[in-house]
C-alpha positions in Angstrom: -17.1 -44.2 -0.4 -19.1 -41.4 1.4 -17.8 -37.9 0.9 -18.1 -35.6 3.9 -20.1 -32.5 3.4 -18.3 -29.2 3.9 -18.9 -27.7 7.3 -21.2 -24.7 7.4 -20.8 -21.5 9.5 -23.8 -19.5 10.4 -23.7 -15.7 10.8 -26.1 -12.8 10.6 -26.1 -9.9 8.2 -28.3 -6.8 7.8 -29.4 -5.7 4.4 -31.9 -3.0 3.2 -35.5 -4.0 3.0 -35.5 -3.4 -0.8 -32.6 -5.8 -1.2 -34.2 -8.4 1.0 -37.4 -8.3 -1.0 -35.4 -8.6 -4.3 -33.5 -11.5 -2.8 -36.7 -13.3 -1.8 -38.3 -12.7 -5.3 -35.1 -14.1 -6.9 -35.0 -17.2 -4.7 -38.6 -17.9 -5.6 -38.0 -17.4 -9.3 -34.9 -19.6 -9.3 -36.4 -22.2 -7.0 -33.6 -22.2 -4.5 -33.3 -21.2 -0.8 -32.0 -17.9 0.4 -28.8 -19.4 2.0 -27.8 -21.1 -1.2 -28.3 -18.0 -3.3 -26.3 -15.8 -0.9 -23.6 -18.5 -0.7 -23.3 -18.6 -4.5 -23.3 -14.8 -4.8 -20.5 -14.6 -2.2 -18.5 -17.4 -3.8 -18.6 -15.5 -7.1 -17.7 -12.2 -5.5 -14.7 -13.7 -3.7 -13.6 -15.4 -6.9 -13.8 -12.2 -8.8 -11.8 -10.4 -6.1 -9.2 -13.1 -5.5 -6.5 -10.7 -6.8 -6.9 -8.9 -3.4 -6.3 -12.1 -1.4 -3.4 -14.1 -2.6 -0.5 -13.5 -5.0 -1.0 -15.1 -8.4 -1.1 -14.3 -12.2 -4.4 -12.8 -13.3 -6.0 -12.5 -16.6 -9.4 -10.9 -17.0 -11.7 -8.2 -18.2 -12.4 -4.9 -16.4 -15.6 -3.2 -17.4 -16.3 0.4 -16.4 -19.8 1.9 -16.8 -20.8 5.5 -16.1 -19.7 8.9 -17.0 -15.9 8.6 -17.5 -13.5 11.6 -17.5 -11.5 10.3 -20.4 -8.3 12.3 -19.9 -8.0 10.8 -16.4 -8.8 7.3 -17.6 -6.3 7.6 -20.5 -3.6 8.6 -18.0 -4.4 5.5 -15.8 -4.3 3.3 -18.9 -1.0 4.8 -20.1 0.6 4.2 -16.6 -0.6 0.6 -16.7 0.2 -0.3 -20.3 2.2 -3.3 -19.1 -0.9 -5.0 -17.7 -3.6 -3.5 -19.9 -3.4 -5.4 -23.2 -6.5 -4.0 -24.9 -8.9 -1.1 -24.4 -12.3 -0.5 -26.1 -14.8 2.3 -25.6 -18.5 2.1 -26.7 -21.8 3.7 -25.8 -25.2 2.2 -25.0 -27.6 5.1 -25.1 -25.9 7.8 -23.2 -23.8 5.5 -21.0 -20.1 5.0 -21.7 -18.8 1.5 -21.4 -15.1 0.9 -21.2 -13.6 -2.6 -21.7 -10.0 -3.5 -20.7 -8.3 -6.8 -21.1 -5.8 -7.1 -18.3 -3.1 -9.6 -17.4 -0.4 -9.6 -14.8 0.5 -10.1 -11.1 -2.5 -10.0 -8.9 -1.1 -7.2 -6.8 -1.0 -5.0 -9.9 -4.5 -6.0 -10.9 -5.7 -5.1 -7.4 -4.0 -1.7 -7.5 -5.5 -0.9 -10.9 -8.9 -2.1 -9.8 -8.8 0.0 -6.6 -7.5 3.1 -8.5 -10.2 2.9 -11.1 -12.9 2.6 -8.4 -11.5 5.6 -6.4 -10.5 7.9 -9.3 -13.2 7.3 -11.9 -16.2 7.0 -9.6 -17.6 4.6 -12.1 -19.1 1.1 -11.6 -16.2 -1.3 -12.1 -16.6 -5.0 -12.7 -13.6 -7.3 -12.9 -14.2 -10.7 -14.4 -11.3 -13.1 -14.2 -10.7 -15.3 -17.3 -8.1 -17.4 -15.5 -6.4 -17.5 -12.1 -3.2 -19.5 -11.9 
């Protein structure tokens, strides 16, 4: 049985010259073409942000890096205790790293993620553990 290949859609994007050069160096180092690398990066990004797209139960890790105003962060954590199941703070050099284990409805995870981005001005990375 021959399986049909998924259809492809072509579109153009504009990125900075520095990013384009990094992308080209990375494709060379990995031995893959630019389209495959960009497609995989976008697939991962969409997967990590699925909580914004469709209702489901999420479990994952939120990682915050940067200079955090802890009083503000603790207020957000306290207001979301029902979906934040664990919190840890550590330092690497002079950079604060905050880890939160979260679980709950995707809508709540999306709101928490958006709020952390807007209010802390830190780099936020959400890594889903499961999506059901």
